[in-house]
N, C-alpha and C positions, 0 to 999 in steps of 0.2 A: 201721307204719314206712314213711315216705316214701322213694322212690329218688330219686336226682338228676334222673332224667328227669321226674318229677312235679314236682319243685321248680324245674324250668325250667334244667336244665343243657342249654345248646346243643350242648355237644360230645357229650354222650351221645344226644341226640336227631339229630344229625348223622348219626353213624355206622350206626344200624341201618338207614337207608334206603340207604346206600351198600352195606352188605352185602346187601341184599336185590335191588339192581338191577345194581350194578356189574359182579358175576362170577356169572352165572346158573347154576344147577346143571346146565343142559344143556352149558354150556360146559365145566364142570369135569369132567364125565361122558366128553364126546368128546376132549378133551385128555389126561385119564388114559389112556383106553383106547389112544390112539394112541401115547402115550410109552410105555407098557408093551409095546406091539408092536414098539418100536424105530423107529418113525417120529417122530423129533423134529421134523422140518419140518411133519408133518400136525399135531403136537400145537400148534406155533405157529400154524399156519393157523386151527385151532379156537380159539385165544384170542386172535385179531386181532393177531397179531404179524407183521409183514412181514420177512421174511430178507433182509437186504442183504450178505450175505458168500457167498464162495466158497472152500471148503476147498482145493480144487485151485490156486487163485491163491495162498493163504497157503502152502502146501507149497512152491510155487515160489519165493516170494519170501523166505519165512522159514524153510524148512525142514521135513522131514517130521515130526520130533519135536513141533515146537510145533504143528502142525495136528492131530497125534494127541491133544494134551493138549486142545486146543480141542474136538475131536470127542467126547472123553470128557464135557466139562462140558455139551456141548450134548445128548448122549444123556440126562443125568441132570437137565436143566433142565426144572422144571415151570412152563411159561409161564402158567398161570391161577394158581399161587400167586405167582408174580411180580407179575402183574395185581392181585392182592389186596392185596399189600404197597406196592404204588407210591404215591408220596407224591400228595397230593389237595388240593384247594383247596375253601374254602367258597363259596358256600352250598349248591352242588349236588353237591359231592363228586366233581368230574370230575378226570381226571388233571391233575396240574401241568403246564402246557404249557411247551415249549421246554426240556426238561432232557435232559441226557445223563448217564446213570447208569451207573457202572462195576459190571460184575458180577464180572469176574475179571482179574487182572493176570498176564502171562507174561512172565518175566524181569525183571531188575533193571537200572536205569539206571547205566552207569558212563561215566566220562568217555573219549570218543572210541569208544565201543561203540555197539551198536544200541540203539535206544530200545525200552523195554518195550511189549509189545501188549497192548491192552485188549479185553476183549469187553464191549460197552456196549450199553444200550438206549436208544432216544430217543422222546421224545414230540413231537409236531408244534407248531408256535406255535399260538396260541389261535385265529387268524383260520381254521386249518385242521384243527382238531380234530375234524371231524365223523367220526362212527363210532367215535372213541376209540380208534384204532389206534396201536400202537406199532412200532417198527422194530429190529432186532437187527442189529448189525454189528461191525466191529472197527475199533480206532483205534491208530495209533502215531505220529500227529503229523507224518506224512510221506507215505508211501507209500498208507497206507490211509485218506486224507482226502478223495478225490475224492467219495464219496457223502455226504459231510457239508457240501458247499460251500453248499448251500439250507437248513441248520439255523442258527438263530440263536447256538447255544451248543455247537458241535460237541466240544469239550474236556470231559472228564469233571472235575466240580467236586468240591472236598473235603467239601461239605456233604450231598450225597447219594452214599453210597458203600456199595453192596451188595456189593463185593469183601470187605469186612470183616464181613459179615452174611450170608455164604451160606446160613444156614438159612432166609433169606426166598425162596430160589427153588431152592436145590439139594436134591433129595429125598434125597441122602445125609446131609445135614445137617439135615433139617427137625426132629429130636427136639432138637436144641439150642436150639429156640425157648423151651422150657419154663425152662432156666437163665438165657438170655440175656435174657428177658423179666422175670425175678425172679418167674415163677409159682410156682417152687419154694419161695418165702419165705411166711409170713403176709401178710395185707393190711396190717398195721400193722409191719411189719418195718422199714420206712424211716424211722420216727421218729428212732431213733438217729443215722441220717445227717443228718437234718434238723437236729439240734443243731448240727452243724457248719457249717452255714450261716448267715453273720451276718444278723440280723433287717434287713428291708427290701430284701434282695437279690432275693428271689424274689415274684413279682406274686401277689396273693391269689387263691386258687382255681387255681393253677398244676397241671399234669399233668405235672411232671417226675419223671423215674426217678432222683432224688438219690442212691439207695442203689446205683444202678448205674453212676454217674459214673466212679468211681475205676477201677474194673474196666475198663470200656469205654476209659477215657483210656489205661490201660495198653496195650491193644491197639493204639490209634493210635499210641503212642510205639514200640512195638515194630517196627510197620510201618514206621516212619521211621528204624528202626536206632539207637533211643535207649532209655535205660533211666530216664530223668527228664526232666521239663521242664514246659512250661506247655502247655495245651490250651484253645481258646477254645470256650465253650459259647454258643450262639445260642437263647436263650429266647424271644424273639418280634423283630419288627421293630424294630430300635433298641435291644433290650434284649440285652446280652451280658456273660457272665462269663468268668472264667478260673480253670482248676483247676491248680495248681501241685503237681506231685507229686515228693517226692524220691526218690533211689535208695537204697532201703532192703529190698532183698532181692525176695522173690516178690510181696507185696502189702502195702501201707500199712495201718497202723490208720487208723480214721476221723479221729483227732486230727491225724495228720501231713499230710492233705490240706488246702491252703489254697485258700480260694475267695474270690474278690474281684473288683471291677470292673477293667476293663482299665487303668485310669489308676493303679491303686494296687498292681498285680500285679508291677509290674517289667518289664523289657524281655524280648521273646519273640523267642528265635533264628529262629524259622520260625512262618508263620501256621497251626499245625496246628489243626484243628477237629474237635470231637465231631461224628459223623454225626448226622442227625436221627433216625435209626432208635433211637439209643441216648439221646438227649436226652429224650423223653417216654415216658410209659408206654404200652404197647402197647394200642392201643384196643380189641382184641378181649378183653384181659384186663380192662380196665375195664368193659366191657359185661358179662362174666361176673361181675364181683364185685358189680356194681350189679343184677344180675338184669334188665338190659335186654335180654338176647338168650339163647337157649338154645344150646347146644353143637350141637345139630343144625342148626343154621343157619348154622355157621362152615363154613370150608374144611376138608374131611376131614383133611388134614395139620395143620392149625391147632388143630382140635378134640381130635385124639389126643395132641397135645404138651402143650396146656394143661390137658386133663381126662382124666388116664390111666384107661385102662380103657373110654373111651368107643368106642363101636362105631358106625360111620357106618349110617345107615338105608337100606334098599334103594331102588331107584328106585320112585316114585310109581305106582300103578296106572294103566293107561290111562283117560282121561275116558270116562265113559258117554255115552249120547246126551243131548242137551241138552234140557231140560225146557221147555215153552212157558210164556211169560210170561203172567200173568193181568191183564187191564185191565178197569176198570169202564168199560163203554161204553154210555150211553143206557139205563141201568137194568139192565143184564145184564153177566154176567162173560164176556168174551171171551178167546180164546187168541190169542197172537202167537209164531210159530215158524218155523223154517227150512224152505223149501220149495224144493228145486232149487238150494241153496245162496244163498238170497235170504231176508231177514226179511219176512214178509208176515203179515197178518191171517188167522187161520184160520177164523173165524166168519163172514166176508163173502163172498159171491160176487164174481167178477171184474167181472161188469157192476156191481155196487154199487159197487166199489172206484173204478173208472174214473168213474162217474157223481160220486161224493162228491169225487174229485179235481178234476173239472172244477167242480164247484160251490165248492169251496175257493178254487180260483183267482178266483172272481167274488166269494164274499162273505168269504173270509179266515177261515172257521170249519170245519175239517175235523172229520171223526170223532175222538172220542179215541183210537182204536186208531191211526190214521194220525198223530196227533200225537205218540204214543210213538214210533212208527218214525222219523218226522223227528227227534225230539229223540235217538234213538239214533244216527243219522247224524251230527247235527251237534255235539251236546254229551252224550256217554254219561257214565254214571257213572264209567266206567273211564278217563275221559281223563287223570287225574294219573298213574295207573299207565302209560298208553301214553307220556305225555310223559317219565316218568322213565327208561323204558327207551329211548326214542330218544335221550334225552341221552348216556346211557351207551354209545351204539352198539349196542344190543340190537335190531336191526331184526327178526329173525325171531320174537323174543318179543312185540314190540309188534304184528307183523301176526297173530300167533296170537291175541292177546287181541281184537283188531278182528274176525278171521274168526270166533271163537267167538261174538261177540255179534251180527254183521250177516251172517254166512254169507262163504264163499270167492269168492263171485261178485257180491257186492253192488257197486254203483257209488256211491262217496262222494258226497254233495251238499256244497254248500259249507258252511264253518263252522269252528269252531276245530279239530275232528278232522282234517278234510282241510288246513288251515293248517299243522298241526304235521307231517303225513307230508311234505308238499311241501317244508317247511323242512328236515327231516331230509335229503331227498334233495339238496337244494341244498348243504347243509353236507358231504355225502359227495363231491358234484361238487368242491366246493373243495379238498377233501383230494386227490382224484385229480390236480388240476392242480398241486397242491403237490408231489405226488410225482414228476409228470413233468417239473417244472421250468418249467411254463408259466404260472405265477403267484406272486407273491411279489415280493421285493426284486429291483430291476433287476439287481444285480450277480450273482444267483443264478439268473436266468432262463436257458432255453436259447436261445442266440443263432442265428439263421439262419446256413447254412453260407456262408462267401464264394464269390461267383460264380466260376466257373472262366475261366481266360484264354480258352478257345476259344467262350464264350458269346457274345462281342461280335464275332465275325468276320463279315465281310460276305460270304464266299465259303464254300462247302461245306467241312466238314473234309477229306473224302476227294476232294477235286477232281482231275480227271485233269491231269497235266502234259504240257504240249506240247513 
């Protein structure tokens, strides 16, 4: 039986690479240990989440009760789980840039009353996404907007709302993922719901969670204070549908939900939107059902929710000493290994190596052992894995792969490997300039302070009076 991966399903071939590199096991292990110890800020640091909020300032401006609610949510925030479920873009699976995603909302907006405060997570714009870092802050549209001046979209949007999907970041609700994703239903249980969708409305090969739309739309309506109404569903760019749900009790039968195009669904009193997290089938559930990934490669909280009874494997054993590489060199089998942190040929004397390197500069034909070492420096076999790790911000993992191959004290030669490392460093530098406000749109940059009136005085400031 051929799985969709073998048959060329690009979606199922896209997500395994994301799951392998975007949230490495070392990040999950460190963030989990710090969170369990009560160090929520340390957990955010381990998951590469910058914290741009001060609970003391929040208590002073909005009261201690609200600050206590925010502190409770922060203590149960799993930043590694949040990174796992953040929206991503093709083809590399990087974080969707320029997003402001609401994680929680505190208070209800009332005419003339205080605005609700949102706990939000932001992704930087595409030009500053080096390191794939995120930032955690608060937003109320007024007092707490100073930190968002440099962000292209500081206001939380209706399409990406994790405040309605707390199980994607809150450890207290992580078990809800099984029901909210439809994993507690058989794989073909959504066919009955599909019969309610008129033909031609959904694109061929879609990955829409149609069987969950009605229940998830009810959640959106209740959050808006309604019991019935219309909810827009974004299938893809330029492809939208509208769900119209009547007010008929706790939950409608599938036949009572009307699905149509926006021009035929009638007027909508407010542009309510079904969040993306409820629109499509959970990628991890697809991968498990297609056999494209094992539960042990998923985030532990995700695996325990989707695969009941699954126990997370223990930490991998420490790596043993690296074995020398065997190279066919002039009719003999020679070894290449690490000596004093540098990759060297083990079966050639130092004088012979220096002589061969000098001859190689004159004739261009070095020893096979030297050619293998040069290729390892310039274009190693692990270059693809290093590039993927660098793209997802895993600098530590990328350097570990390089050091395991070349040694911790090796000096990289010119080539694609060095170019990738230098490009990653420049991308991180651009992100630092963005965070500091020294680069970006002109209206968001940090401006020099105006000159003080006394700077242009022609006489000393403390001149003696006569």
